[in-house]
C-alpha positions in Angstrom: -36.5 -12.2 -1.2 -33.8 -10.3 -3.1 -30.4 -9.6 -1.5 -27.9 -7.3 -3.1 -24.3 -6.4 -2.0 -21.9 -3.8 -3.4 -18.7 -2.0 -2.7 -17.2 -4.6 -0.5 -14.1 -5.1 -2.8 -10.7 -4.2 -1.5 -7.4 -3.8 -3.2 -5.9 -5.7 -0.3 -7.9 -8.9 -0.7 -11.6 -9.1 -0.4 -14.0 -9.6 -3.4 -17.7 -8.9 -3.5 -18.3 -12.2 -5.3 -16.7 -14.1 -2.4 -18.9 -12.3 0.1 -21.9 -13.5 -2.1 -20.7 -17.1 -1.7 -20.5 -16.5 2.0 -24.1 -15.2 2.1 -25.2 -18.3 0.1 -23.2 -20.5 2.5 -24.9 -18.9 5.5 -28.5 -18.9 4.1 -28.5 -22.0 1.9 -25.7 -24.5 2.6 -25.8 -24.0 6.4 -29.3 -22.6 6.5 -32.8 -23.5 5.5 -33.4 -21.3 2.4 -33.1 -22.1 -1.3 -31.4 -20.1 -4.0 -34.0 -18.9 -6.5 -32.4 -18.5 -9.9 -28.6 -18.0 -10.5 -26.7 -15.6 -8.3 -26.1 -12.5 -10.4 -22.8 -10.6 -11.0 -24.0 -7.3 -12.5 -21.2 -5.0 -13.8 -22.1 -1.3 -13.7 -20.6 1.7 -15.3 -16.9 0.9 -16.0 -16.1 4.6 -16.3 -16.9 5.3 -12.6 -13.8 7.1 -11.3 -13.9 5.6 -7.8 -14.5 2.0 -8.7 -12.2 -0.6 -7.0 -11.8 -3.1 -9.8 -14.7 -4.2 -12.0 -17.5 -2.2 -10.4 -19.6 -5.4 -9.9 -22.8 -5.6 -7.9 -24.0 -9.0 -6.5 -27.7 -10.0 -6.4 -29.3 -13.2 -5.1 -32.8 -14.3 -4.4 -33.8 -16.6 -1.6 -37.0 -18.4 -0.6 -38.4 -21.9 -0.9 -37.6 -23.4 -4.3 -40.1 -25.3 -6.5 -39.8 -26.9 -9.9 -36.6 -27.8 -11.6 -33.2 -27.2 -10.0 -29.8 -26.7 -11.6 -26.4 -27.7 -10.3 -24.3 -24.6 -10.2 -21.4 -25.1 -7.7 -19.9 -26.4 -4.6 -19.4 -24.7 -1.2 -17.9 -26.3 1.9 -17.8 -29.6 0.0 -21.6 -29.5 -0.6 -23.3 -29.3 -4.0 -25.1 -26.0 -4.7 -28.3 -25.9 -6.7 -30.6 -23.1 -7.8 -34.4 -23.4 -8.4 -36.3 -22.0 -11.3 -39.3 -20.8 -9.2 -40.3 -20.3 -5.6 -43.5 -20.7 -3.7 -45.5 -17.8 -2.2 -43.7 -17.8 1.1 -41.1 -15.1 1.7 -38.5 -15.1 4.4 -38.3 -12.3 6.9 -36.1 -9.3 5.8 -34.8 -8.5 9.3 -33.8 -12.1 9.9 -31.8 -12.2 6.7 -30.2 -8.9 7.4 -29.2 -10.1 10.9 -27.4 -13.1 9.4 -25.7 -11.1 6.6 -24.4 -8.1 8.6 -21.7 -10.0 10.5 -20.4 -11.3 7.2 -20.1 -7.8 5.8 -18.4 -6.6 8.9 -15.9 -9.5 9.0 -14.7 -8.9 5.4 -14.9 -5.1 5.5 -11.8 -3.0 4.6 -12.5 0.5 5.9 -9.6 2.0 3.8 -11.2 1.6 0.3 -14.7 0.3 0.5 -18.1 1.7 1.6 -20.4 -1.4 1.6 -24.1 -1.4 1.1 -26.6 -4.2 1.6 -30.2 -4.1 0.3 -32.9 -6.7 1.2 -36.2 -6.4 -0.6 -39.3 -8.4 -1.6 -39.7 -6.1 -4.7 -37.2 -5.4 -7.5 -36.4 -1.8 -8.3 -37.5 -0.2 -11.7 -35.4 -1.4 -14.6 -34.5 2.2 -15.4 -32.1 2.1 -12.4 -30.1 -0.6 -14.1 -29.8 1.4 -17.3 -28.7 4.5 -15.4 -26.3 2.5 -13.2 -24.5 0.8 -16.1 -24.3 4.0 -18.2 -24.2 7.0 -16.0 -22.7 8.4 -12.8 -25.2 8.3 -10.0 -25.4 9.8 -6.5 -26.8 8.2 -3.4 -29.6 10.7 -3.4 -30.7 9.3 -6.8 -31.8 6.0 -5.3 -33.2 7.0 -1.9 -36.8 7.5 -3.1 -36.7 4.1 -4.8 -35.5 2.4 -1.6 -38.5 3.9 0.1 -40.9 2.9 -2.7 -40.0 -0.8 -2.7 -39.8 -0.9 1.1 -36.3 -2.3 1.2 -34.2 -2.9 4.3 -30.6 -1.6 4.1 -27.3 -1.8 5.9 -24.2 0.4 5.2 -20.7 1.0 6.4 -18.7 4.1 5.7 -20.6 6.5 3.4 -22.7 3.6 2.1 -22.1 4.3 -1.5 -22.6 0.6 -2.1 -26.4 1.1 -1.9 -26.3 2.7 -5.4 -24.8 -0.5 -6.9 -27.3 -2.6 -4.9 -30.3 -0.9 -6.3 -29.0 -0.7 -9.9 -27.8 -4.3 -9.8 -31.1 -5.6 -8.3 -32.9 -3.7 -11.1 -31.3 -5.8 -13.9 -33.7 -7.9 -15.8 -31.5 -10.2 -18.1 -32.0 -9.8 -21.8 -28.6 -10.5 -23.3 -26.6 -12.3 -20.6 -23.6 -14.6 -20.1 -22.3 -16.8 -17.2 -19.1 -16.9 -15.3 -17.8 -19.8 -13.2 -15.7 -18.3 -10.4 -13.4 -20.6 -8.5 -12.0 -19.5 -5.1 -8.8 -20.2 -3.1 -8.6 -21.3 0.5 -8.2 -18.3 2.8 -4.7 -19.3 3.9 -3.5 -18.9 0.3 -4.9 -15.4 -0.3 -2.2 -13.0 -1.4 0.2 -15.8 -2.4 1.2 -16.7 -6.0 -1.4 -18.7 -7.8 -0.6 -22.2 -8.9 -2.2 -23.4 -12.2 -1.5 -25.2 -15.4 -1.7 -22.7 -18.4 -1.9 -25.6 -20.8 -5.1 -26.8 -19.2 -6.7 -23.4 -19.6 -5.6 -23.4 -23.3 -7.2 -26.8 -23.7 -10.5 -25.6 -22.0 -10.6 -22.5 -24.2 -10.2 -24.6 -27.4 -12.6 -27.4 -26.4 -15.3 -25.2 -24.9 -16.6 -23.3 -28.0 -19.1 -21.3 -26.0 -16.4 -19.8 -23.7 -14.7 -16.4 -24.3 -12.0 -14.1 -22.9 -10.1 -16.9 -21.1 -7.0 -17.4 -23.3 -4.9 -15.4 -25.8 -3.6 -17.8 -28.5 -1.1 -15.4 -30.2 0.9 -14.7 -27.0 -0.1 -18.0 -25.3 -1.3 -15.9 -22.4 -3.9 -16.7 -19.7 -6.5 -14.0 -19.4 -8.9 -15.5 -16.8 -6.6 -15.6 -13.7 -6.4 -12.3 -11.7 -3.1 -10.9 -10.5 -4.6 -9.2 -7.4 -4.5 -10.7 -3.9 -8.3 -11.3 -4.0 -9.8 -14.8 -3.2 -10.6 -15.6 -6.8 -8.6 -18.4 -8.4 -10.1 -17.7 -11.9 -13.2 -16.7 -13.7 -14.2 -18.9 -16.7 -16.8 -17.0 -18.9 -19.2 -18.4 -21.4 -22.7 -18.7 -22.7 -23.5 -22.3 -21.5 -23.5 -23.5 -17.9 -22.8 -27.2 -18.5 -19.9 -26.2 -20.8 -18.4 -24.0 -18.0 -18.7 -26.8 -15.5 -17.0 -29.1 -18.1 -14.3 -26.6 -18.4 -13.8 -26.5 -14.7 -13.1 -30.2 -14.8 -10.4 -29.6 -17.4 -8.6 -26.7 -15.8 -5.9 -27.8 -13.3 -5.1 -25.5 -10.4 -4.1 -25.5 -6.7 -6.8 -26.8 -4.3 -10.0 -24.7 -4.4 -12.2 -23.9 -1.5 -15.4 -23.4 -3.6 -16.8 -22.6 -7.0 -20.1 -21.0 -8.2 -21.6 -20.1 -11.5 -23.0 -16.6 -11.7 -25.3 -15.1 -14.3 -23.8 -11.9 -15.6 -24.2 -8.9 -18.0 -20.5 -9.3 -19.0 -19.8 -9.3 -22.7 -23.1 -7.6 -23.6 -22.1 -3.9 -24.4 -25.0 -2.8 -22.1 -22.8 0.1 -21.0 -22.6 1.6 -24.5 -24.9 4.6 -25.1 -25.9 4.6 -28.8 -28.5 7.4 -28.9 -27.7 10.8 -27.4 -27.6 14.5 -28.1 -24.4 16.6 -28.1 -25.3 18.0 -24.7 -25.5 14.4 -23.4 -22.0 13.5 -24.7 -20.2 13.9 -21.3 -17.3 12.2 -19.6 -17.5 9.1 -17.4 -19.9 7.3 -19.7 -19.3 5.1 -22.8 -20.6 5.8 -26.3 -20.9 4.6 -29.9 -19.9 7.3 -32.3 -19.5 7.4 -36.0 -17.2 9.7 -38.1 -14.7 10.3 -40.8 -11.0 10.1 -40.0 -9.3 13.6 -40.0 -5.8 12.5 -38.8 -3.9 9.7 -37.1 -1.1 10.4 -34.6 1.2 8.0 -32.9 2.9 9.4 -29.8 5.8 8.4 -27.6 4.9 5.5 -25.4 3.2 3.6 -28.1 -0.3 5.2 -28.0 -2.3 6.0 -31.1 -4.9 8.8 -31.4 -7.4 9.2 -34.2 -9.3 12.4 -34.7 -12.8 11.9 -36.1 -15.1 14.4 -37.7 -18.5 13.6 -36.3 -22.0 15.2 -35.8 -20.6 16.1 -32.3 -17.6 18.0 -33.8 -14.1 16.7 -33.9 -13.6 13.9 -31.3 -10.1 12.5 -30.4 -10.2 8.7 -29.9 -7.3 6.8 -28.4 -5.9 3.3 -28.2 -3.1 2.8 -25.6 -0.1 0.6 -25.3 -1.8 -2.2 -23.3 -4.1 -2.8 -26.3 -1.0 -4.0 -28.2 -1.6 -5.0 -31.8 -5.1 -3.4 -31.8 -3.2 -0.1 -32.2 -2.0 -1.3 -35.6 -5.5 -1.2 -37.0 -5.6 2.5 -36.1 -2.1 3.2 -37.4 -3.3 2.1 -40.9 -6.3 4.4 -41.1 -6.0 7.4 -43.4 -7.9 10.7 -43.8 -11.3 10.0 -45.3 -11.9 6.5 -43.9 -15.3 6.1 -42.2 -15.4 4.3 -38.9 -17.5 3.9 -35.8 -15.9 3.3 -32.3 -17.2 2.3 -28.9 -15.5 3.5 -25.7 -15.4 5.6 -22.6 -15.2 9.4 -22.8 -12.5 10.6 -20.5 -12.5 14.1 -19.0 -8.9 15.2 -19.1 -7.6 15.0 -21.7 -11.0 14.8 -23.4 -10.5 11.5 -25.3 -12.7 8.6 -26.2 -10.8 5.5 -25.1 -11.6 2.9 -27.8 -12.9 -0.6 -26.8 -13.9 -1.8 -30.3 -13.7 -0.3 -33.8 -15.9 -0.9 -36.9 -14.3 0.2 -40.1 -17.3 1.0 -42.4 -15.5 2.3 -45.5 -12.0 2.9 -46.6 -10.7 5.4 -49.2 -8.1 4.7 -51.9 -4.6 5.7 -50.9 -1.9 6.6 -53.4 1.8 7.0 -53.2 4.1 9.1 -55.4 6.2 7.0 -57.9 8.0 9.9 -59.6 7.7 13.4 -61.0 5.6 13.6 -64.1 7.1 13.0 -67.6 6.9 15.8 -70.2 4.6 14.7 -73.0 6.6 16.7 -75.6 10.2 15.5 -75.0 9.8 12.6 -72.6 12.0 14.0 -69.9 11.2 14.0 -66.2 9.9 17.3 -65.0 11.3 19.2 -62.1 9.5 20.5 -59.0 8.9 24.2 -59.2 8.5 24.4 -55.4 6.3 23.0 -52.6 2.7 23.0 -53.7 3.5 24.7 -57.0 3.6 21.7 -59.4 6.2 20.6 -61.9 7.8 22.1 -65.1 9.9 20.7 -67.9 13.2 22.7 -68.1 13.5 22.1 -71.9 9.9 22.6 -73.1 8.4 24.7 -70.3 5.5 22.3 -70.1 3.8 22.3 -66.7 1.9 19.7 -64.6 0.2 19.8 -61.2 0.3 16.0 -60.5 3.1 13.5 -60.0 3.0 9.9 -61.2 1.3 7.8 -58.5 0.3 4.3 -57.8 -2.5 2.8 -55.7 -1.4 1.5 -52.3 -2.5 -1.7 -50.7 -4.7 -0.9 -47.7 -3.8 -3.2 -44.8 -7.0 -2.3 -42.9 -10.3 -3.3 -44.5 -13.9 -2.9 -43.5 -15.0 -5.0 -40.5 -14.8 -5.1 -36.7 -11.6 -4.9 -34.7 -11.0 -5.6 -31.0 -8.1 -5.6 -28.6 -6.5 -8.9 -27.4 -8.3 -10.8 -24.7 -6.4 -9.5 -21.7 -7.1 -5.8 -22.7 -10.9 -6.1 -23.0 -13.4 -4.7 -20.5 -15.8 -6.9 -18.6 -18.8 -5.5 -20.3 -17.4 -5.2 -23.8 -19.0 -7.7 -26.1 -16.4 -9.8 -27.8 -16.6 -10.3 -31.6 -17.1 -14.0 -30.9 -20.5 -13.2 -29.3 -21.4 -10.8 -32.1 -20.9 -13.5 -34.7 -18.0 -11.5 -36.2 -14.5 -12.4 -37.1 -11.8 -9.7 -37.3 -10.9 -9.5 -41.0 -7.2 -8.7 -40.5 -4.9 -9.9 -37.8 -2.1 -7.5 -37.0 1.3 -8.3 -35.4 2.5 -6.0 -32.7 6.0 -5.2 -34.1 6.1 -1.6 -33.1 8.8 0.1 -31.1 7.5 2.6 -28.4 
């Protein structure tokens, strides 16, 4: 039996992943069901205007487990396991919903969340995942699918969370990662988190399959949230035993529970790579290729690159929080060929860059001096802007000054922002098997 929850986040404290652990506690730890497969944290379209934080949907499957089981966490001091398979018996939908609804109501914040719960024996069509991770959807878009699969639902508020439930439940993992989420005791929610940054650095260095947890250059932790939510930290990676080993390394205040989730984070699933000009619309994320027309750095430390593309000229931006990533854009010149990934914003119409691939750079030259007269050896004088040069003695003319080839500080390859500035879904170069060819230092003044 599949159970999905969405839009239970709150800027004042709650977190959908914590509600998922409460559902698991109710049905598995304190109940008589087994967890089938990993609980799933499915990130959907990061460009949704009304998302609370990471736009994550939570999906779990319950039944009677058979076959191998895997240790994936601890809740209420008890070990949590998930099973590879389940037998033919399915629990009753109404019974599950009856146990879950009080949990949703207890943690509901009516100010900024519109929760949805879906309980279903059948998974929705995979197409709903692709639409949910890449497009803006309305509740009317999923109502026929709810009827088709015979799902039971529960909503509060406008019930917008049902959209995320259906789209998250439709995810069939192809590329995937894991995240070990550790949680704080409820009495500590909203207080300053206590942890040892050095232990996070150690875990990041020792666990080679981890990513997006620590920034070496600034010695900055990237895996501990700053919001008043229940999460202590989220340790991400490609290998479950490695994440658990990292959990043993990381030192923090006492934790109430921890669970490993399977996720679509770090996969670039949100990026649309094939589309027509008519489909290039705001609130979705795209891969576009073009030739640099101009580079402009504006007050506040932002950099904008205008690209000539098959879609026409597209303005692409990198903002101050991306720090030294902007330097890679600063060094681009007219004629360079690049491709960029990012969200298309409506106003101003700008593609916010998440990653950049420099495909080809052009030669750049700088003026050394005015040309020398071939007759008398004197330096020529400028006739006027754009009118070339002339020797005052001989009258000899030349159109071109003496130039020398510049060193290009940006070279072909992939470039990405520092760890703390990356989106959940953006695939880090580490997972792509790529290494950024040039490391820039953020020495700019705003």
